[in-house]
C-alpha positions as CSV (number, residue, x, y, z in Angstrom):
1,M,11.5,-17.6,31.5
2,I,15.2,-18.4,32.0
3,K,17.5,-17.3,29.2
4,C,19.7,-20.1,27.9
5,A,19.9,-19.0,24.3
6,D,21.4,-15.9,22.7
7,M,18.3,-14.4,21.1
8,R,15.2,-12.7,22.4
9,I,11.7,-13.9,21.3
10,V,9.0,-11.3,20.9
11,F,5.7,-12.8,22.0
12,H,2.3,-11.9,23.4
13,E,0.0,-14.4,25.2
14,K,-2.9,-13.0,23.0
15,Y,-1.3,-14.6,20.0
16,K,-2.7,-17.8,21.3
17,L,-6.3,-16.6,20.9
18,A,-8.5,-18.2,18.2
19,Y,-9.1,-15.0,16.3
20,S,-10.3,-16.8,13.1
21,H,-10.8,-20.3,11.6
22,D,-7.9,-20.3,9.2
23,P,-4.9,-22.7,9.5
24,A,-2.6,-19.9,10.9
25,A,-4.9,-19.7,13.9
26,T,-5.0,-23.4,14.5
27,A,-5.1,-24.3,18.2
28,G,-1.8,-25.6,19.5
29,R,0.3,-24.1,16.6
30,I,1.8,-21.2,18.6
31,E,1.9,-23.3,21.8
32,N,4.1,-25.9,20.1
33,I,6.6,-23.2,19.2
34,V,6.5,-21.6,22.6
35,E,7.3,-24.9,24.2
36,A,10.2,-25.5,21.9
37,L,11.7,-22.1,22.7
38,K,11.0,-22.1,26.5
39,D,14.7,-21.6,27.4
40,Y,14.9,-18.3,25.4
41,E,14.2,-14.8,26.9
42,F,10.7,-13.7,25.9
43,V,9.7,-10.0,25.4
44,T,6.2,-8.7,25.4
45,P,5.3,-6.1,22.7
46,E,2.8,-3.3,22.5
47,P,0.3,-3.1,19.6
48,A,1.2,-1.0,16.6
49,A,-0.4,2.5,16.5
50,E,-2.6,3.3,13.6
51,E,0.0,5.7,12.3
52,D,2.4,2.8,12.1
53,L,-0.2,0.8,10.0
54,L,-0.7,3.8,7.8
55,L,3.0,3.8,6.8
56,V,2.2,0.9,4.5
57,H,-1.6,0.4,4.4
58,S,-4.5,2.5,3.1
59,Q,-7.1,3.8,5.5
60,P,-9.8,1.7,3.8
61,L,-7.8,-1.5,4.4
62,I,-7.2,-0.7,8.0
63,S,-10.9,0.2,8.5
64,S,-11.9,-3.2,7.0
65,V,-9.8,-5.0,9.5
66,K,-11.3,-2.9,12.3
67,S,-14.7,-4.3,11.4
68,N,-13.7,-7.4,13.5
69,E,-12.6,-6.1,16.9
70,L,-10.7,-9.3,17.9
71,V,-8.9,-9.6,14.6
72,F,-7.9,-6.0,14.7
73,E,-6.6,-6.3,18.2
74,I,-4.5,-9.4,17.5
75,A,-3.3,-8.1,14.0
76,S,-2.2,-4.8,15.6
77,L,-0.3,-6.8,18.3
78,A,1.4,-8.8,15.5
79,A,2.4,-5.6,13.8
80,G,3.6,-4.2,17.1
81,G,5.6,-7.4,17.7
82,A,7.2,-7.0,14.3
83,I,8.3,-3.4,15.1
84,A,9.7,-4.5,18.5
85,T,11.6,-7.4,16.9
86,S,13.2,-5.1,14.3
87,E,14.2,-2.6,16.9
88,I,15.9,-5.3,19.0
89,A,17.7,-6.4,15.9
90,L,19.6,-3.1,15.6
91,N,21.7,-4.5,18.5
92,E,21.2,-8.2,18.6
93,P,19.3,-11.0,16.6
94,A,15.6,-11.4,17.4
95,F,12.6,-13.5,16.4
96,G,9.0,-12.3,16.3
97,L,6.8,-15.3,17.4
98,I,3.7,-13.5,16.1
99,R,0.4,-14.1,14.4
100,P,-1.5,-13.4,12.2
101,P,1.2,-13.7,9.5
102,G,1.6,-10.8,7.2
103,H,3.3,-11.3,3.8
104,H,0.1,-11.6,1.8
105,A,-1.2,-8.3,2.9
106,G,-0.6,-5.4,0.4
107,R,-1.3,-1.7,0.6
108,D,-4.9,-2.0,-0.3
109,F,-5.7,-5.7,0.1
110,N,-5.1,-8.7,2.3
111,G,-5.7,-12.4,2.3
112,G,-3.9,-15.7,2.7
113,F,-4.5,-15.6,6.5
114,C,-2.8,-12.2,6.7
115,F,-4.4,-8.8,7.7
116,F,-1.5,-6.4,8.1
117,N,2.0,-6.8,6.5
118,N,4.2,-7.2,9.6
119,M,7.5,-7.2,7.8
120,A,6.7,-4.2,5.6
121,I,5.5,-2.2,8.7
122,A,8.7,-3.1,10.7
123,V,11.0,-2.2,7.8
124,Q,9.2,1.0,6.9
125,T,9.2,2.1,10.6
126,L,13.0,1.7,10.7
127,I,13.5,3.6,7.4
128,Q,11.1,6.3,8.5
129,A,12.9,6.8,11.7
130,K,16.2,6.9,9.8
131,K,17.6,4.0,11.8
132,I,18.5,2.2,8.6
133,N,18.9,3.3,5.0
134,K,18.3,0.0,3.2
135,A,16.8,-3.4,4.1
136,L,17.1,-6.9,2.7
137,I,14.0,-9.0,3.1
138,V,14.3,-12.7,2.6
139,D,11.0,-14.6,2.3
140,I,11.5,-18.3,2.9
141,D,7.8,-19.2,3.1
142,L,6.4,-21.7,0.6
143,H,4.1,-19.0,-0.9
144,Y,5.2,-15.8,-2.7
145,G,5.1,-12.7,-0.5
146,N,2.8,-10.9,-2.8
147,G,1.8,-8.3,-0.2
148,T,5.4,-7.5,0.7
149,H,6.2,-7.1,-3.0
150,D,3.1,-4.9,-3.5
151,I,4.3,-2.5,-0.8
152,L,8.0,-2.6,-1.0
153,G,8.9,-4.1,-4.4
154,G,10.9,-2.0,-6.8
155,R,12.1,0.5,-4.2
156,E,15.8,1.4,-4.1
157,D,15.9,1.2,-0.3
158,V,14.6,-2.4,-0.1
159,I,15.9,-5.6,-1.6
160,F,13.2,-8.3,-1.7
161,L,14.4,-11.9,-2.1
162,N,11.6,-14.4,-2.4
163,M,12.7,-18.1,-2.3
164,E,10.9,-20.7,-4.4
165,C,10.2,-24.2,-3.3
166,R,12.9,-26.6,-4.6
167,Q,14.7,-29.7,-3.5
168,P,16.8,-29.0,-0.4
169,Q,20.3,-28.8,-1.9
170,E,19.1,-26.6,-4.8
171,Y,17.2,-24.4,-2.4
172,L,20.1,-23.9,-0.1
173,A,22.5,-23.2,-2.9
174,Q,20.2,-20.7,-4.5
175,L,19.8,-18.9,-1.1
176,E,23.5,-18.7,-0.6
177,E,24.1,-17.4,-4.1
178,S,21.3,-14.8,-3.9
179,L,22.6,-13.4,-0.6
180,A,26.1,-13.3,-1.9
181,T,25.0,-11.0,-4.7
182,S,22.9,-8.7,-2.5
183,K,24.9,-5.7,-1.3
184,N,24.8,-2.5,0.8
185,Y,21.9,-3.2,3.1
186,D,21.7,-2.3,6.8
187,I,19.6,-5.1,8.2
188,I,18.2,-8.5,7.1
189,G,14.6,-9.3,7.8
190,V,13.4,-12.9,7.3
191,S,9.7,-13.7,6.6
192,A,10.1,-17.1,8.2
193,G,7.5,-19.5,6.9
194,F,8.0,-23.2,7.6
195,D,5.4,-24.7,5.2
196,T,8.1,-25.8,2.8
197,Y,8.9,-28.6,5.3
198,E,8.9,-32.2,4.1
199,K,5.7,-33.0,6.1
200,D,4.0,-29.7,5.4
201,W,2.4,-28.4,2.2
202,G,5.7,-27.9,0.4
203,K,7.1,-31.4,1.1
204,S,10.7,-30.4,0.6
205,L,12.9,-29.1,3.4
206,R,14.1,-31.1,6.4
207,T,14.4,-29.9,10.0
208,E,18.2,-29.7,9.6
209,D,17.8,-27.6,6.5
210,Y,16.3,-24.8,8.5
211,E,19.4,-24.6,10.7
212,T,21.4,-24.3,7.5
213,I,19.2,-21.5,6.3
214,G,19.7,-19.7,9.6
215,N,23.5,-20.2,9.2
216,I,23.5,-18.8,5.7
217,I,21.5,-15.7,6.8
218,R,23.7,-15.2,9.9
219,E,26.9,-15.3,7.7
220,A,25.3,-12.8,5.2
221,A,24.4,-10.5,8.1
222,K,28.1,-10.0,8.8
223,S,28.1,-7.4,6.1
224,C,25.5,-5.3,8.0
225,R,27.0,-5.5,11.5
226,G,25.1,-8.7,12.3
227,R,21.8,-7.0,12.2
228,R,19.1,-9.7,11.5
229,F,15.7,-10.7,12.6
230,A,12.9,-13.0,11.6
231,L,9.1,-12.9,11.8
232,L,6.9,-16.0,11.8
233,E,4.8,-16.5,8.6
234,G,3.4,-19.9,7.6
235,G,4.0,-23.4,8.8
236,Y,1.1,-25.8,9.5
237,Y,2.5,-29.2,10.4
238,V,2.0,-28.5,14.1
239,A,3.7,-31.6,15.4
240,D,7.2,-30.5,14.1
241,L,6.7,-26.8,13.9
242,G,8.4,-25.9,17.1
243,R,11.3,-28.2,16.3
244,N,11.7,-26.5,12.9
245,V,11.6,-23.0,14.3
246,R,14.1,-24.0,16.9
247,S,16.4,-25.4,14.3
248,F,16.2,-22.2,12.2
249,L,16.9,-20.0,15.3
250,E,19.9,-22.1,16.3
251,G,21.4,-21.3,12.9
252,L,20.4,-17.7,12.9
253,E,21.8,-16.9,16.3
């Protein structure tokens, strides 16, 4: 694909496979986003190794996902995509157009269409390799990132900011205020869910609000040398999903 935008998109064709019957695996969902981002440069990731998964998940949890060969293959590719996205972000902004999502997967449990916690794996991989000392995770999905909190909550080397669904102006003001008070981190990772959209389950944010969210995060990232990345989480109103992701990335880049 021809690069016309200043951000790389991490994507694998296998993310299009129907690996389950849940809304995150809906036919056309990923395709809609790919079409909206077709002028970006796409990067193909490798699957996460089992030792990467073990950084944040228990062996029994990993074994339970392995019981479905296709789900394990795609979920491992999503985790690998998250790692690749965070690595790119050490030098330039990046977006992981990945699925399954991950923020409801904890150390010993999963659910909510999530199998492995992509964000936790990406952040812990960077910390383990001593590429960063501290990360700020901003979860803008409609639903609370309970899995991310289970794995990373309460740690001194991770700040976890989980946004709650509000009216647009209140939401944006709260995001800006929260980021202004968060200090001394080396990278921002965004769990980018789009189900707070006005036509989606949350019935709140407009397409243009996602660009504003991206702008706010980009400005905050100036305090960590511009290091920022985002990973796809929820978002189920397929008709406008690509448009909303594009709007967010135009702000983020």
